[in-house]
C-alpha positions in Angstrom: 99.3 73.1 126.8 97.4 72.2 123.7 99.0 70.9 120.5 98.0 74.1 118.7 99.8 76.3 121.3 102.9 74.2 121.0 103.0 74.5 117.2 102.5 78.2 117.4 105.4 78.6 119.8 107.6 76.4 117.7 106.9 78.2 114.5 107.4 81.6 116.2 110.9 80.7 117.3 112.1 79.6 113.9 113.0 82.9 112.4 116.6 84.1 112.7 115.7 87.8 112.5 118.5 88.5 110.0 117.9 90.3 106.8 118.0 88.3 103.6 121.3 88.2 101.8 121.6 90.2 98.6 120.8 88.3 95.4 123.6 88.0 92.8 122.7 89.7 89.5 120.2 92.1 91.1 120.0 95.8 90.2 123.1 97.9 90.9 123.3 98.9 94.6 125.1 102.2 93.8 122.0 103.9 92.4 123.2 103.8 88.8 119.9 102.2 87.6 117.0 103.4 85.6 113.6 101.6 85.4 111.4 101.9 82.3 107.8 101.9 83.4 104.6 103.6 82.4 106.2 104.9 79.2 108.9 106.8 81.2 112.5 106.6 82.3 112.7 106.7 86.1 114.6 108.7 87.1 114.5 111.0 84.1 117.9 112.5 85.1 120.8 110.6 86.6 124.2 111.8 87.7 127.1 109.3 87.8 130.9 109.3 88.1 133.1 108.6 85.1 133.5 104.9 84.6 130.0 104.1 86.0 127.8 101.5 84.6 124.1 102.3 84.2 121.6 99.5 84.0 118.2 100.1 82.5 115.5 97.6 83.5 112.6 97.2 81.0 109.5 96.8 83.1 106.5 98.0 81.0 103.6 96.7 79.0 105.4 97.0 75.7 109.0 97.0 74.4 111.2 100.0 74.5 114.8 101.0 73.5 117.5 103.1 75.1 119.3 105.2 72.4 121.7 108.0 73.0 120.9 111.2 71.1 124.6 111.2 70.0 124.4 107.5 68.9 127.1 106.5 71.4 125.0 103.6 72.6 121.7 101.9 71.6 119.8 98.9 73.0 117.7 96.5 71.0 113.9 96.6 71.7 113.5 95.0 75.1 110.8 94.2 77.7 109.7 91.7 80.3 112.3 92.6 82.9 115.3 92.5 80.5 118.2 94.8 81.2 120.6 96.8 79.2 123.9 98.2 80.6 126.2 100.9 79.3 129.5 102.3 80.8 130.0 106.0 80.8 133.7 106.5 80.5 134.1 110.3 80.5 132.5 113.5 81.9 129.7 115.0 80.0 125.9 115.0 79.5 124.2 112.3 77.4 120.6 112.7 76.4 118.8 109.6 75.4 115.4 108.4 74.2 113.3 105.5 73.2 113.4 105.1 69.4 109.9 103.4 69.5 108.3 106.1 71.6 110.3 109.3 70.9 108.5 111.3 73.5 110.3 109.2 76.1 113.4 111.2 77.0 116.0 111.3 79.8 119.6 112.4 80.5 122.7 110.9 82.2 125.2 113.5 83.5 128.7 112.2 84.1 130.9 114.3 86.5 
């Protein structure tokens, strides 16, 4: 057997086949996350349970904000992968927008 064949077989047997472990501090796994990209909130509507934390990830070519129409929460301008988190304590519907780009609108429904 050639040296190349031995190396190929050795490397092929090195993987464990297991999925990588979750990374601490990564986006919420419960789906209570919004990405800001291409001047839009994705998803534009999100339904969560009372007490849920929603995390917005700012992933766009410019800074944006997350501001509740009822002023119950507001982020600073953010970008470059920064995140903002808000807890929704009670049932209801909260519309929000980007104060820098007012055409960007979305809603969180808590029920």
